[in-house]
LOZA-513034 format. One record per residue (C-alpha): residue number from 1; residue in one letter; x, y, z. Coordinates in pm, whole numbers, plus 50000, padded with zeros to 5 digits. Each point is the difference from the previous one (the first is absolute). Layout:
BEGIN
+-----+------+-------+-------+-------+
! pos ! code !    c1 !    c2 !    c3 !
+-----+------+-------+-------+-------+
! NUM !    A !     X !     Y !     Z !
...
+-----+------+-------+-------+-------+
***
This chain:
BEGIN
+-----+------+-------+-------+-------+
! pos ! code !    c1 !    c2 !    c3 !
+-----+------+-------+-------+-------+
!   1 !    M ! 87543 ! 61471 ! 02000 !
!   2 !    K ! 50301 ! 50157 ! 50138 !
!   3 !    G ! 50109 ! 49686 ! 50153 !
!   4 !    V ! 49955 ! 49793 ! 49680 !
!   5 !    V ! 50206 ! 50232 ! 49780 !
!   6 !    A ! 50295 ! 49975 ! 50257 !
!   7 !    V ! 49984 ! 49603 ! 50031 !
!   8 !    S ! 50007 ! 49999 ! 49628 !
!   9 !    T ! 50312 ! 50174 ! 49975 !
!  10 !    L ! 50159 ! 49819 ! 50293 !
!  11 !    A ! 50138 ! 49695 ! 49771 !
!  12 !    T ! 50171 ! 50239 ! 49794 !
!  13 !    C ! 50150 ! 50158 ! 50255 !
!  14 !    V ! 50158 ! 49753 ! 50195 !
!  15 !    S ! 50292 ! 49985 ! 49837 !
!  16 !    T ! 50159 ! 50305 ! 50180 !
!  17 !    E ! 49943 ! 49900 ! 50342 !
!  18 !    S ! 50314 ! 49787 ! 50047 !
!  19 !    S ! 50197 ! 50309 ! 49901 !
!  20 !    V ! 49847 ! 50248 ! 50235 !
!  21 !    A ! 49949 ! 49722 ! 50329 !
!  22 !    S ! 50361 ! 50072 ! 50094 !
!  23 !    Q ! 49922 ! 50357 ! 50081 !
!  24 !    M ! 49675 ! 49931 ! 50160 !
!  25 !    V ! 50190 ! 49920 ! 50368 !
!  26 !    P ! 50238 ! 50239 ! 50123 !
!  27 !    H ! 50270 ! 49899 ! 50196 !
!  28 !    G ! 50056 ! 50137 ! 50360 !
!  29 !    K ! 50093 ! 50346 ! 50076 !
!  30 !    P ! 50089 ! 50270 ! 49741 !
!  31 !    T ! 50361 ! 50178 ! 50018 !
!  32 !    A ! 49958 ! 50288 ! 50236 !
!  33 !    S ! 50140 ! 50360 ! 49887 !
!  34 !    D ! 50155 ! 50287 ! 50208 !
!  35 !    R ! 49722 ! 50179 ! 49892 !
!  36 !    Q ! 49773 ! 50139 ! 50284 !
!  37 !    E ! 49647 ! 50089 ! 49947 !
!  38 !    R ! 49739 ! 50138 ! 50221 !
!  39 !    V ! 49615 ! 49890 ! 50002 !
!  40 !    V ! 49784 ! 50187 ! 50234 !
!  41 !    L ! 49659 ! 49873 ! 50102 !
!  42 !    A ! 49706 ! 50158 ! 50209 !
!  43 !    G ! 49756 ! 49832 ! 50151 !
!  44 !    V ! 49626 ! 50028 ! 49899 !
!  45 !    T ! 49746 ! 49827 ! 50275 !
!  46 !    K ! 49702 ! 49808 ! 49870 !
!  47 !    G ! 49708 ! 50202 ! 49944 !
!  48 !    S ! 50194 ! 50317 ! 50000 !
!  49 !    S ! 49853 ! 50341 ! 49856 !
!  50 !    E ! 50100 ! 50132 ! 49685 !
!  51 !    D ! 50165 ! 50292 ! 50126 !
!  52 !    A ! 50206 ! 49740 ! 50234 !
!  53 !    I ! 50121 ! 49820 ! 49669 !
!  54 !    K ! 50060 ! 50327 ! 49821 !
!  55 !    S ! 50226 ! 50112 ! 50268 !
!  56 !    A ! 50167 ! 49661 ! 50050 !
!  57 !    V ! 50067 ! 49996 ! 49607 !
!  58 !    R ! 50163 ! 50383 ! 50035 !
!  59 !    E ! 50220 ! 49922 ! 50286 !
!  60 !    S ! 50143 ! 49685 ! 49867 !
!  61 !    A ! 50065 ! 50188 ! 49631 !
!  62 !    L ! 50163 ! 50303 ! 50223 !
!  63 !    A ! 50238 ! 49743 ! 50146 !
!  64 !    A ! 50102 ! 49817 ! 49747 !
!  65 !    S ! 50091 ! 50303 ! 49746 !
!  66 !    D ! 50111 ! 50348 ! 50105 !
!  67 !    F ! 49814 ! 50121 ! 49682 !
!  68 !    S ! 50321 ! 50170 ! 49915 !
!  69 !    W ! 49921 ! 49895 ! 49635 !
!  70 !    L ! 49721 ! 50200 ! 49949 !
!  71 !    S ! 50006 ! 50380 ! 49890 !
!  72 !    K ! 49714 ! 50238 ! 49986 !
!  73 !    N ! 49780 ! 49951 ! 49736 !
!  74 !    D ! 50150 ! 49648 ! 49906 !
!  75 !    S ! 49732 ! 49745 ! 49820 !
!  76 !    V ! 49960 ! 49670 ! 50190 !
!  77 !    F ! 49879 ! 49693 ! 49850 !
!  78 !    I ! 49845 ! 49734 ! 50253 !
!  79 !    K ! 49994 ! 49654 ! 49877 !
!  80 !    P ! 49730 ! 49806 ! 50166 !
!  81 !    V ! 49882 ! 49608 ! 49935 !
!  82 !    H ! 49682 ! 50014 ! 49823 !
!  83 !    N ! 49964 ! 49659 ! 49817 !
!  84 !    S ! 49641 ! 49980 ! 50033 !
!  85 !    G ! 49664 ! 50177 ! 50147 !
!  86 !    V ! 50045 ! 49778 ! 50325 !
!  87 !    S ! 50027 ! 50248 ! 50286 !
!  88 !    Y ! 50326 ! 50044 ! 50261 !
!  89 !    P ! 50180 ! 49727 ! 50062 !
!  90 !    S ! 49965 ! 49889 ! 49657 !
!  91 !    T ! 50130 ! 50323 ! 49880 !
!  92 !    T ! 50166 ! 50298 ! 50204 !
!  93 !    S ! 49847 ! 50136 ! 50261 !
!  94 !    P ! 49767 ! 50325 ! 49903 !
!  95 !    I ! 50059 ! 50154 ! 50347 !
!  96 !    A ! 50422 ! 49938 ! 49965 !
!  97 !    I ! 49989 ! 50159 ! 49647 !
!  98 !    A ! 49820 ! 50334 ! 50144 !
!  99 !    A ! 50202 ! 50011 ! 50281 !
! 100 !    M ! 50324 ! 50014 ! 49771 !
! 101 !    V ! 49838 ! 50243 ! 49771 !
! 102 !    T ! 49933 ! 50253 ! 50281 !
! 103 !    L ! 50356 ! 49948 ! 50136 !
! 104 !    L ! 50126 ! 50091 ! 49640 !
! 105 !    K ! 49793 ! 50291 ! 49978 !
! 106 !    E ! 50105 ! 50128 ! 50335 !
! 107 !    K ! 50368 ! 49944 ! 49917 !
! 108 !    G ! 49963 ! 50213 ! 49683 !
! 109 !    A ! 49926 ! 49792 ! 49736 !
! 110 !    G ! 49842 ! 50081 ! 49690 !
! 111 !    R ! 49838 ! 49770 ! 49797 !
! 112 !    V ! 49932 ! 49687 ! 50191 !
! 113 !    I ! 49858 ! 49736 ! 49756 !
! 114 !    V ! 49869 ! 49645 ! 50073 !
! 115 !    G ! 49974 ! 49757 ! 49746 !
! 116 !    D ! 50019 ! 49618 ! 49889 !
! 117 !    M ! 49856 ! 49761 ! 49737 !
! 118 !    S ! 49816 ! 49707 ! 50126 !
! 119 !    G ! 50044 ! 49634 ! 49873 !
! 120 !    V ! 49907 ! 49824 ! 49714 !
! 121 !    E ! 49742 ! 49834 ! 50148 !
! 122 !    Y ! 49826 ! 50370 ! 49973 !
! 123 !    V ! 50183 ! 50254 ! 49793 !
! 124 !    K ! 50137 ! 49883 ! 49700 !
! 125 !    L ! 50212 ! 50250 ! 49763 !
! 126 !    T ! 50104 ! 49927 ! 49659 !
! 127 !    P ! 50087 ! 50229 ! 49680 !
! 128 !    D ! 49669 ! 49966 ! 49873 !
! 129 !    G ! 49840 ! 50111 ! 50363 !
! 130 !    L ! 49874 ! 49947 ! 50338 !
! 131 !    S ! 49787 ! 49787 ! 50156 !
! 132 !    G ! 49896 ! 50072 ! 50392 !
! 133 !    S ! 50104 ! 50276 ! 50221 !
! 134 !    T ! 50219 ! 50037 ! 50247 !
! 135 !    R ! 49835 ! 50356 ! 50090 !
! 136 !    K ! 49673 ! 49810 ! 50053 !
! 137 !    L ! 50170 ! 49722 ! 50210 !
! 138 !    M ! 50156 ! 50282 ! 50215 !
! 139 !    E ! 49655 ! 50157 ! 50068 !
! 140 !    A ! 49910 ! 49679 ! 50089 !
! 141 !    T ! 50232 ! 49949 ! 50308 !
! 142 !    G ! 49972 ! 50377 ! 50091 !
! 143 !    M ! 50364 ! 50078 ! 49933 !
! 144 !    A ! 49913 ! 50232 ! 49719 !
! 145 !    K ! 49761 ! 50216 ! 50234 !
! 146 !    S ! 50271 ! 50001 ! 50285 !
! 147 !    V ! 50278 ! 50124 ! 49766 !
! 148 !    Q ! 49789 ! 50295 ! 49879 !
! 149 !    A ! 49857 ! 50104 ! 50359 !
! 150 !    A ! 50404 ! 50014 ! 50100 !
! 151 !    G ! 50069 ! 50244 ! 49708 !
! 152 !    G ! 50177 ! 49727 ! 49773 !
! 153 !    E ! 49916 ! 49893 ! 49667 !
! 154 !    L ! 49952 ! 49716 ! 49821 !
! 155 !    H ! 50169 ! 49816 ! 49685 !
! 156 !    F ! 49919 ! 49697 ! 49818 !
! 157 !    F ! 50263 ! 49835 ! 49741 !
! 158 !    D ! 49708 ! 49800 ! 49773 !
! 159 !    E ! 49842 ! 50337 ! 49970 !
! 160 !    A ! 50300 ! 50164 ! 49862 !
! 161 !    G ! 50028 ! 49741 ! 49750 !
! 162 !    W ! 50256 ! 49767 ! 49841 !
! 163 !    N ! 50238 ! 50238 ! 49853 !
! 164 !    A ! 50021 ! 50194 ! 50354 !
! 165 !    F ! 50298 ! 49757 ! 50108 !
! 166 !    Y ! 50368 ! 49962 ! 49975 !
! 167 !    E ! 50261 ! 49776 ! 50037 !
! 168 !    D ! 50160 ! 49998 ! 50316 !
! 169 !    P ! 50384 ! 49816 ! 50008 !
! 170 !    M ! 50056 ! 49788 ! 50327 !
! 171 !    A ! 50330 ! 50008 ! 50170 !
! 172 !    S ! 49968 ! 49639 ! 50052 !
! 173 !    G ! 49758 ! 49840 ! 49730 !
! 174 !    A ! 50205 ! 49674 ! 49908 !
! 175 !    H ! 49659 ! 49821 ! 49976 !
! 176 !    W ! 49795 ! 50274 ! 49809 !
! 177 !    K ! 50019 ! 50026 ! 49620 !
! 178 !    A ! 49944 ! 50370 ! 49975 !
! 179 !    G ! 49955 ! 50272 ! 50270 !
! 180 !    V ! 49662 ! 50029 ! 50118 !
! 181 !    M ! 49725 ! 50213 ! 49881 !
! 182 !    M ! 49941 ! 50263 ! 50278 !
! 183 !    P ! 49762 ! 50285 ! 49975 !
! 184 !    N ! 50058 ! 50336 ! 49874 !
! 185 !    I ! 49914 ! 50212 ! 50304 !
! 186 !    L ! 50277 ! 49863 ! 50197 !
! 187 !    K ! 50261 ! 50205 ! 49752 !
! 188 !    D ! 49758 ! 50289 ! 50103 !
! 189 !    V ! 50049 ! 49991 ! 50393 !
! 190 !    D ! 50249 ! 50054 ! 50238 !
! 191 !    H ! 49981 ! 49722 ! 50266 !
! 192 !    I ! 49775 ! 49673 ! 50066 !
! 193 !    I ! 49883 ! 49874 ! 50301 !
! 194 !    L ! 49894 ! 49615 ! 50000 !
! 195 !    M ! 49739 ! 49898 ! 50212 !
! 196 !    P ! 49901 ! 49632 ! 49920 !
! 197 !    R ! 49797 ! 49763 ! 50291 !
! 198 !    C ! 50104 ! 49698 ! 50182 !
! 199 !    G ! 49814 ! 49685 ! 49851 !
! 200 !    R ! 49989 ! 49677 ! 49834 !
! 201 !    H ! 50052 ! 49921 ! 49637 !
! 202 !    V ! 49868 ! 49694 ! 49813 !
! 203 !    L ! 50282 ! 50015 ! 49744 !
! 204 !    A ! 50304 ! 50161 ! 50184 !
! 205 !    G ! 49913 ! 49875 ! 50342 !
! 206 !    S ! 49999 ! 50358 ! 50123 !
! 207 !    S ! 49921 ! 50366 ! 49899 !
! 208 !    L ! 50213 ! 50244 ! 50181 !
! 209 !    G ! 50201 ! 50321 ! 49840 !
! 210 !    L ! 50195 ! 49800 ! 49773 !
! 211 !    K ! 49737 ! 49853 ! 49811 !
! 212 !    A ! 49846 ! 50328 ! 49982 !
! 213 !    A ! 50187 ! 50107 ! 49729 !
! 214 !    V ! 49768 ! 49822 ! 49744 !
! 215 !    G ! 49740 ! 50246 ! 50044 !
! 216 !    Y ! 50230 ! 50198 ! 49779 !
! 217 !    W ! 50044 ! 49823 ! 49703 !
! 218 !    R ! 49814 ! 49999 ! 49653 !
! 219 !    T ! 49843 ! 49660 ! 49908 !
! 220 !    D ! 50290 ! 49901 ! 49772 !
! 221 !    T ! 50250 ! 50013 ! 50321 !
! 222 !    R ! 49735 ! 49785 ! 50217 !
! 223 !    L ! 49979 ! 49747 ! 49727 !
! 224 !    E ! 50374 ! 49919 ! 49983 !
! 225 !    Y ! 49992 ! 49988 ! 50358 !
! 226 !    H ! 49735 ! 49730 ! 50023 !
! 227 !    R ! 50097 ! 49822 ! 49724 !
! 228 !    D ! 50363 ! 49971 ! 50048 !
! 229 !    A ! 49896 ! 49878 ! 50392 !
! 230 !    A ! 50318 ! 49796 ! 50061 !
! 231 !    T ! 50150 ! 50317 ! 50097 !
! 232 !    F ! 49658 ! 50173 ! 50138 !
! 233 !    H ! 50166 ! 50081 ! 50340 !
! 234 !    E ! 50340 ! 50090 ! 49848 !
! 235 !    K ! 49829 ! 50262 ! 49756 !
! 236 !    T ! 49786 ! 50148 ! 50286 !
! 237 !    A ! 50335 ! 50087 ! 50191 !
! 238 !    E ! 50170 ! 50135 ! 49692 !
! 239 !    S ! 49715 ! 50204 ! 49893 !
! 240 !    N ! 50064 ! 50215 ! 50332 !
! 241 !    T ! 50337 ! 50109 ! 49820 !
! 242 !    A ! 49825 ! 50171 ! 49751 !
! 243 !    R ! 50188 ! 50301 ! 49943 !
! 244 !    T ! 49703 ! 50252 ! 50094 !
! 245 !    L ! 49900 ! 49805 ! 50335 !
! 246 !    L ! 50400 ! 50012 ! 50130 !
! 247 !    Q ! 49996 ! 50385 ! 49893 !
! 248 !    K ! 49693 ! 50081 ! 50134 !
! 249 !    Q ! 49840 ! 49795 ! 50269 !
! 250 !    R ! 50049 ! 50157 ! 50364 !
! 251 !    L ! 49787 ! 49791 ! 50240 !
! 252 !    V ! 49790 ! 49663 ! 50034 !
! 253 !    I ! 49717 ! 49990 ! 50227 !
! 254 !    S ! 49751 ! 49736 ! 50122 !
! 255 !    A ! 49668 ! 50007 ! 50184 !
! 256 !    A ! 49974 ! 49666 ! 50153 !
! 257 !    D ! 49754 ! 50024 ! 50233 !
! 258 !    K ! 49821 ! 49767 ! 49782 !
! 259 !    I ! 50159 ! 49685 ! 49799 !
! 260 !    L ! 49882 ! 49777 ! 49741 !
! 261 !    T ! 50114 ! 49660 ! 50155 !
! 262 !    T ! 49893 ! 49776 ! 49734 !
! 263 !    F ! 49985 ! 49963 ! 49596 !
! 264 !    G ! 49992 ! 50335 ! 49907 !
! 265 !    P ! 50076 ! 50247 ! 49844 !
! 266 !    D ! 49597 ! 50122 ! 49990 !
! 267 !    K ! 49822 ! 49718 ! 50217 !
! 268 !    G ! 50119 ! 49806 ! 50299 !
! 269 !    Y ! 49948 ! 50010 ! 50372 !
! 270 !    V ! 50090 ! 50355 ! 50155 !
! 271 !    H ! 50135 ! 49974 ! 50368 !
! 272 !    E ! 50019 ! 50335 ! 50220 !
! 273 !    P ! 50233 ! 49936 ! 50279 !
! 274 !    E ! 49940 ! 50180 ! 50317 !
! 275 !    T ! 50320 ! 50209 ! 49935 !
! 276 !    G ! 50030 ! 50065 ! 49614 !
! 277 !    L ! 50320 ! 50183 ! 49872 !
! 278 !    I ! 50091 ! 50282 ! 49787 !
! 279 !    I ! 50354 ! 49915 ! 49791 !
! 280 !    A ! 50218 ! 50259 ! 49897 !
! 281 !    S ! 50348 ! 50005 ! 49812 !
! 282 !    E ! 50180 ! 50152 ! 49759 !
! 283 !    S ! 50079 ! 49648 ! 49884 !
! 284 !    V ! 49782 ! 49782 ! 49816 !
! 285 !    V ! 50199 ! 49677 ! 50083 !
! 286 !    A ! 50027 ! 50112 ! 50352 !
! 287 !    H ! 49608 ! 50079 ! 50009 !
! 288 !    D ! 49915 ! 49650 ! 49815 !
! 289 !    M ! 50204 ! 49814 ! 50259 !
! 290 !    L ! 49842 ! 50144 ! 50288 !
! 291 !    S ! 49661 ! 49976 ! 49798 !
! 292 !    L ! 50024 ! 49653 ! 49900 !
! 293 !    A ! 50080 ! 49891 ! 50371 !
! 294 !    W ! 49660 ! 50186 ! 50108 !
! 295 !    L ! 49827 ! 49823 ! 49721 !
! 296 !    L ! 50125 ! 49659 ! 50118 !
! 297 !    E ! 49957 ! 50055 ! 50377 !
! 298 !    N ! 49623 ! 50119 ! 49903 !
! 299 !    R ! 49962 ! 49677 ! 49814 !
! 300 !    R ! 50037 ! 49768 ! 50326 !
! 301 !    H ! 49698 ! 50193 ! 50095 !
! 302 !    I ! 49787 ! 49876 ! 49724 !
! 303 !    P ! 49645 ! 49805 ! 50155 !
! 304 !    A ! 50003 ! 49639 ! 49887 !
! 305 !    D ! 49662 ! 50081 ! 49848 !
! 306 !    K ! 50139 ! 50294 ! 49827 !
! 307 !    Q ! 50350 ! 49823 ! 49869 !
! 308 !    N ! 49979 ! 49909 ! 49568 !
! 309 !    G ! 50208 ! 49730 ! 50042 !
! 310 !    F ! 50046 ! 49859 ! 49640 !
! 311 !    M ! 49877 ! 50325 ! 49850 !
! 312 !    D ! 50247 ! 50224 ! 50217 !
! 313 !    T ! 50338 ! 49776 ! 49960 !
! 314 !    S ! 49983 ! 49731 ! 49698 !
! 315 !    P ! 50239 ! 50103 ! 49758 !
! 316 !    L ! 49755 ! 49843 ! 49751 !
! 317 !    V ! 49765 ! 50259 ! 50083 !
! 318 !    A ! 50289 ! 50288 ! 49915 !
! 319 !    R ! 50109 ! 49800 ! 49695 !
! 320 !    L ! 49632 ! 50037 ! 49853 !
! 321 !    G ! 49943 ! 50307 ! 50109 !
! 322 !    N ! 50327 ! 50148 ! 49819 !
! 323 !    Y ! 49849 ! 49837 ! 49656 !
! 324 !    W ! 49702 ! 50182 ! 50014 !
! 325 !    V ! 50123 ! 50321 ! 50074 !
! 326 !    V ! 50268 ! 49958 ! 49695 !
! 327 !    G ! 49701 ! 49886 ! 49801 !
! 328 !    K ! 49801 ! 50325 ! 50117 !
! 329 !    L ! 50320 ! 50208 ! 49918 !
! 330 !    G ! 50087 ! 49853 ! 49669 !
! 331 !    G ! 49758 ! 49718 ! 49849 !
! 332 !    W ! 50059 ! 49629 ! 49931 !
! 333 !    K ! 50355 ! 50032 ! 49842 !
! 334 !    P ! 50174 ! 50164 ! 50308 !
! 335 !    I ! 49836 ! 49715 ! 50225 !
! 336 !    I ! 50160 ! 49744 ! 49789 !
! 337 !    A ! 50327 ! 50158 ! 50051 !
! 338 !    S ! 49977 ! 50049 ! 50358 !
! 339 !    D ! 50232 ! 49887 ! 50263 !
! 340 !    T ! 49886 ! 49854 ! 50302 !
! 341 !    L ! 49951 ! 50179 ! 50319 !
! 342 !    I ! 50146 ! 49903 ! 50307 !
! 343 !    K ! 49839 ! 50184 ! 50307 !
! 344 !    N ! 50198 ! 50109 ! 50290 !
! 345 !    D ! 49910 ! 49733 ! 50275 !
! 346 !    L ! 50058 ! 50265 ! 50306 !
! 347 !    Q ! 50060 ! 49856 ! 50329 !
! 348 !    T ! 50300 ! 50272 ! 50081 !
! 349 !    I ! 50083 ! 50315 ! 49837 !
! 350 !    W ! 50327 ! 49815 ! 49848 !
! 351 !    D ! 49776 ! 49781 ! 49760 !
! 352 !    D ! 49895 ! 50301 ! 49844 !
! 353 !    R ! 50147 ! 49957 ! 49644 !
! 354 !    V ! 49920 ! 50431 ! 49913 !
! 355 !    L ! 50150 ! 50099 ! 50339 !
! 356 !    N ! 50294 ! 49740 ! 49951 !
! 357 !    H ! 50099 ! 50153 ! 49646 !
! 358 !    A ! 49964 ! 50313 ! 50122 !
! 359 !    Y ! 50296 ! 49947 ! 50254 !
! 360 !    Q ! 50207 ! 49824 ! 49691 !
! 361 !    I ! 49959 ! 50290 ! 49780 !
! 362 !    S ! 50078 ! 50274 ! 50329 !
! 363 !    G ! 50272 ! 49848 ! 50122 !
! 364 !    G ! 49858 ! 49791 ! 50274 !
! 365 !    A ! 49709 ! 50002 ! 50218 !
! 366 !    P ! 49994 ! 50347 ! 50247 !
! 367 !    K ! 50024 ! 49951 ! 50389 !
! 368 !    L ! 49677 ! 50213 ! 50130 !
! 369 !    T ! 49936 ! 50229 ! 50246 !
! 370 !    I ! 49666 ! 49973 ! 50136 !
! 371 !    E ! 49881 ! 50358 ! 50139 !
! 372 !    T ! 49676 ! 50067 ! 50183 !
! 373 !    M ! 49762 ! 50275 ! 50071 !
! 374 !    K ! 49932 ! 50047 ! 50392 !
! 375 !    D ! 49865 ! 49688 ! 50163 !
! 376 !    A ! 49740 ! 49867 ! 49781 !
! 377 !    V ! 50203 ! 49675 ! 49851 !
! 378 !    S ! 50089 ! 49777 ! 50288 !
! 379 !    D ! 50337 ! 49900 ! 50070 !
! 380 !    D ! 49904 ! 49641 ! 49943 !
! 381 !    L ! 49914 ! 50080 ! 49639 !
! 382 !    I ! 50310 ! 50199 ! 49901 !
! 383 !    K ! 50221 ! 49684 ! 50147 !
! 384 !    L ! 49795 ! 49790 ! 49754 !
! 385 !    L ! 49994 ! 50203 ! 49706 !
! 386 !    S ! 50394 ! 50031 ! 50061 !
! 387 !    E ! 50045 ! 49629 ! 50036 !
! 388 !    M ! 49801 ! 49933 ! 49683 !
! 389 !    T ! 50191 ! 50262 ! 49787 !
! 390 !    T ! 50362 ! 49980 ! 50129 !
! 391 !    V ! 50243 ! 49808 ! 49763 !
+-----+------+-------+-------+-------+
***
């Protein structure tokens, strides 16, 4: 049924395709900036214990930030990626979340709050009410239990209701009609830590740190994002210049010892390399450069019988999938008015329109300094990732 609805709208939407086709393939590497950004990597051996993973998260966080921004009893909001009720790596690692909650408490934080709002396939908030529950989905993945066991609190934007959002202006929001609608709780906390995952995304190409901002947004913001899809990727980058994020986001850290390497955001082939990574940086752009390189490297190791082929790579599947999302968010009329989505065809990190636009609005691509914890990450892997991310 979803396919029928999407295909039936295709004829009304193809007129926009030529206007965005020129944006489909970036040309060469971006301009480099003079900005130097650190990315810290910790290695996690395949089959490691929960304690070993928590230790790696802790070490990488402490190496990436000196936590001088955190005063005693400050409140911290941790933003995971929790699109569905499918467990890690389709959603953020509960083990990593628990490690960060514990570390913040040890550092003197007061309230440590973990929250999100899942995708419209599962949860839909409207002015008239709510269908679905992010809380139930977070319970299903084990994240809720991990947060509470570590001493954290849970918060769900859908439960707070339609009026519990505010319009947050962006420093660079040229492709948005209005400021993004962000949850009120962000005004009440002192700091934000972003904890995404490393995975494929059928519409966007990848789901990393910059894409994680979608989870904050109210349904009307998500509708504009998907409906005006000619600039879908550019709006992803611009949303991360929302004033609240620029003022309060301190650290971006991902557990990437398991990687969702095909399709996504919920289903696909999970690859578990012999040595996984914890990726941490104070810069979301630097984090995503390294995280995307890691995703692309792991995509090279997908067994032939696990490759999704057409479903994973087809621009048509992404285009029709986006029409379906628009319909879920806003009904038939927005579908008819929708732009054509052009999916990122990611062969290198320089093909990513989200990152490319992030470079443009921040003065160029940063130069990465990759630091590692102990000897768990091989020199060959460090060299490879450095080559993949050097402008």
